[in-house]
C-alpha positions in Angstrom: 86.5 126.7 119.1 87.1 123.2 117.5 86.0 120.3 119.6 88.3 117.3 119.1 87.8 113.8 120.3 90.3 110.9 120.0 88.7 107.6 119.5 89.3 105.4 122.6 89.0 102.3 120.5 91.8 103.2 118.1 95.5 102.5 118.6 97.7 99.5 118.8 96.2 96.0 119.0 97.4 93.5 121.6 99.9 91.9 119.2 101.6 95.2 118.2 101.7 96.4 121.8 103.4 93.2 122.9 106.0 93.4 120.1 106.9 97.0 120.9 107.1 96.2 124.7 109.5 93.4 124.0 111.6 95.6 121.8 111.8 98.3 124.4 112.6 95.8 127.2 115.6 94.4 125.2 116.8 97.8 124.2 116.7 99.0 127.8 119.1 96.2 128.7 121.6 97.5 126.2 121.0 94.6 123.8 121.9 95.2 120.1 118.5 94.3 118.7 117.6 93.7 115.1 113.9 93.6 113.9 113.0 91.5 110.8 110.9 94.0 108.9 109.2 97.2 110.2 108.0 96.3 113.7 104.7 98.1 112.8 103.4 99.7 109.6 103.8 103.2 111.0 106.9 105.2 110.0 106.7 107.5 113.0 106.7 104.7 115.5 109.5 102.9 113.6 111.6 106.1 113.7 111.0 106.4 117.5 112.3 102.9 118.1 115.2 103.4 115.7 116.3 106.4 117.8 116.3 104.0 120.8 118.6 101.6 118.9 116.4 99.2 117.0 117.9 98.1 113.7 115.4 97.1 111.0 116.6 94.5 108.5 115.1 92.5 105.7 115.4 88.7 105.0 118.5 89.1 102.8 120.3 90.9 105.6 119.2 88.3 108.1 121.0 85.6 106.1 124.3 87.5 106.6 123.9 87.8 110.4 125.4 85.4 113.0 125.4 85.3 116.8 123.0 88.2 117.2 119.5 88.9 118.6 116.6 89.3 116.2 113.0 90.2 117.1 110.2 88.7 115.0 107.3 91.2 114.9 103.6 90.4 115.4 103.0 89.4 111.8 104.8 86.1 112.2 107.3 84.3 110.0 107.4 81.1 107.9 109.3 78.0 109.3 112.3 78.8 107.1 113.1 81.9 109.2 113.4 79.8 112.4 115.6 77.2 110.6 117.9 80.0 109.3 118.1 81.5 112.8 119.1 78.1 114.2 121.8 77.6 111.6 123.3 81.1 112.1 123.1 80.9 116.0 120.6 83.8 116.1 118.7 84.3 119.3 115.0 84.9 118.4 112.8 87.2 120.4 109.5 85.9 119.1 106.7 88.6 119.3 104.3 86.8 116.9 100.8 87.7 117.8 99.1 84.7 119.6 96.2 84.9 117.1 98.5 84.7 114.2 100.5 81.9 115.8 97.3 79.9 116.3 96.3 80.4 112.7 99.8 79.3 111.5 99.4 76.1 113.5 95.9 75.5 112.2 97.0 75.9 108.5 100.1 73.7 109.1 97.9 71.0 110.6 95.5 71.2 107.6 98.4 70.9 105.2 99.8 67.8 107.0 96.3 66.2 107.0 96.3 66.7 103.3 99.0 64.0 103.1 102.0 66.2 103.5 104.4 65.1 106.2 101.5 63.9 108.4 102.1 64.2 112.1 99.9 63.1 115.0 97.7 65.7 116.6 94.2 66.0 118.1 93.0 68.1 115.1 94.3 65.4 112.7 91.9 62.9 114.1 89.0 65.3 113.9 89.7 66.2 110.3 90.5 62.7 109.0 87.1 61.6 110.2 85.7 64.1 107.7 87.9 63.2 104.8 86.8 60.4 102.6 90.3 59.2 101.7 94.0 60.2 101.4 93.7 60.8 97.7 90.9 63.3 98.1 92.8 65.0 100.9 95.9 65.4 98.7 94.0 67.4 96.1 92.3 69.7 98.6 93.0 73.4 98.2 94.1 75.5 101.2 93.0 79.0 100.5 94.0 82.1 102.3 92.0 85.4 102.0 94.7 87.9 102.4 97.1 90.4 100.8 99.8 88.8 98.6 103.2 89.7 99.9 102.0 90.9 103.3 104.2 89.7 106.1 101.5 87.7 107.9 100.4 86.0 104.7 103.9 85.0 103.8 104.2 83.4 107.2 100.9 81.6 106.6 101.7 80.4 103.1 105.1 79.2 104.4 103.3 76.6 106.6 102.3 74.9 103.4 105.6 75.0 101.5 104.0 77.7 99.3 101.2 75.4 98.2 98.4 77.6 99.6 96.3 79.7 97.3 96.0 83.4 98.2 93.0 85.4 97.1 93.1 89.1 97.7 89.5 90.0 97.2 86.1 88.7 96.3 86.8 88.8 92.5 89.8 86.4 93.0 87.5 83.6 94.2 86.7 82.6 90.6 90.3 81.2 90.2 89.5 78.3 92.6 88.7 74.8 91.4 85.2 74.1 92.6 85.5 70.4 91.8 88.1 70.0 94.6 87.8 70.3 98.3 88.4 73.9 99.6 89.6 74.9 103.1 89.3 78.6 103.5 91.2 80.8 106.1 91.7 84.5 106.4 94.5 86.9 107.2 93.6 88.1 110.7 93.1 91.8 109.7 90.8 91.3 106.7 87.2 92.5 106.3 84.7 90.2 107.9 82.0 91.3 105.5 84.1 90.4 102.4 85.1 87.1 104.0 81.4 86.2 104.4 80.8 87.2 100.7 83.5 84.8 99.6 82.1 82.0 101.8 78.6 82.5 100.3 80.0 82.4 96.7 82.0 79.2 97.3 79.0 77.6 98.9 76.9 78.4 95.9 79.4 77.1 93.4 81.2 74.2 95.0 80.6 70.8 93.4 78.4 68.3 95.2 81.3 65.9 95.1 83.6 68.4 96.8 83.8 69.5 100.4 84.0 73.1 101.6 85.0 74.3 105.1 85.7 77.8 106.2 87.4 78.9 109.3 86.8 82.4 110.7 90.3 83.4 111.6 89.8 87.2 111.6 90.9 88.8 114.9 87.9 90.0 116.7 89.9 92.9 118.4 90.4 94.1 114.8 87.0 93.1 113.4 85.1 94.8 116.2 86.7 98.1 115.4 84.7 98.3 112.1 81.3 99.0 113.7 82.9 101.1 116.4 84.7 103.3 114.0 81.6 103.6 111.9 79.7 105.1 114.8 82.6 107.3 115.7 82.8 108.7 112.1 79.1 109.4 112.0 79.1 111.7 115.0 81.7 114.2 113.8 81.9 116.9 111.1 85.3 115.8 110.1 87.4 112.6 110.6 91.2 112.7 110.7 92.4 109.1 110.2 96.0 108.7 111.4 97.8 105.6 109.9 100.7 104.5 107.8 99.7 104.0 104.2 101.3 100.5 104.2 98.9 99.3 106.9 96.3 96.8 105.5 94.1 97.3 108.5 94.4 101.1 108.1 93.2 100.8 104.5 90.1 98.9 105.6 89.2 101.2 108.4 89.8 104.4 106.5 87.6 103.1 103.7 84.9 102.5 106.3 85.3 106.1 107.6 85.0 107.5 104.1 81.8 105.4 103.4 80.2 106.9 106.6 81.6 110.4 106.5 82.9 111.7 103.2 84.7 114.5 105.0 87.4 112.0 106.2 91.2 112.6 105.6 94.1 110.2 106.2 97.5 111.4 107.4 100.6 109.6 108.5 101.8 112.5 110.7 100.8 116.0 111.9 102.9 117.5 109.1 100.3 116.4 106.5 97.4 118.2 108.2 95.8 120.9 106.0 94.0 123.5 108.1 91.8 124.3 105.2 90.0 121.0 105.9 88.6 122.5 109.1 86.8 125.5 107.6 83.2 125.5 108.9 83.9 122.5 111.0 82.9 122.3 114.7 83.7 118.8 115.7 86.7 116.7 114.8 87.1 113.0 115.4 90.7 111.5 115.4 91.0 107.8 115.0 93.5 105.3 113.6 94.5 101.7 112.8 95.9 98.9 114.9 99.3 100.2 113.9 98.7 103.7 115.1 100.2 104.8 118.4 98.1 106.9 120.8 100.9 109.5 121.1 100.7 110.1 117.3 97.0 110.8 117.4 97.5 113.1 120.4 100.3 114.9 118.5 97.9 115.5 115.6 95.2 116.8 118.0 97.7 119.3 119.6 99.0 120.4 116.1 95.4 121.2 115.0 94.7 123.2 118.2 97.9 125.1 118.0 97.3 126.1 114.4 93.6 126.9 115.1 94.6 129.2 118.0 97.3 130.9 115.8 94.7 131.5 113.1 92.2 133.0 115.6 94.9 135.3 117.1 95.8 136.6 113.6 92.2 137.5 113.0 92.0 139.5 116.2 
């Protein structure tokens, strides 16, 4: 009989858990609740909340709304979204992840220190002590290691009036100007190893006349899943990775599973499971991304066991 283990370290991160909890609380009150973008990059969970009454909208639809309640998901939003909500008398339920919120503030402060709408802050004093003059600051590059178009990255770039430079991978680092100061940040769910490779490359190529500073803004709750999921993938004959294919974190973690255990398969739901995968397999590990609900991994486990039992009974 198949032995199936669900990874205890997989499942929603704190930010996603909080956003879903806030949505469920508002819906339970009978509030007509809109969510700006999919609350999580998992179609099954989105459908579950839709059935409870959550209405998912995009930014164009938001502009047409007035006097309603809108939830902002864990990914965060640029300042323009809050300004629009104020103008349209929209009540905001802000479920931005605290880690993302802190990163937004940090990038905004950096942008202001570069001579753009400078405001007083403790961090301003710290950074200005390191900058040689305002002219140098105004030419500095704010660089974000992240996925172009990702909701979190759009929110981060928005803190700089779209002046920040986004690099999606190690190869993109070559487009930076190494004769100008560089301040490097990262989307919270990116690979820590690749981030360090980028840092090393910039350090090796930055002009002596320019300054380089990097800020490790990768969420440790996410980053720590990499070594954990590697160990988990190594101890099973087959890995079933459950995650939405739009999940950036899911792509990183599944790639890690594949690198450790080539007999790894990704599914979005139990309907995608192919029982032929389990021929000559004794142990199965089920894991997922920070956007994967526990109930979905359990549903996949139950589907495998049901089909395996049916197959056994047919043989008898």
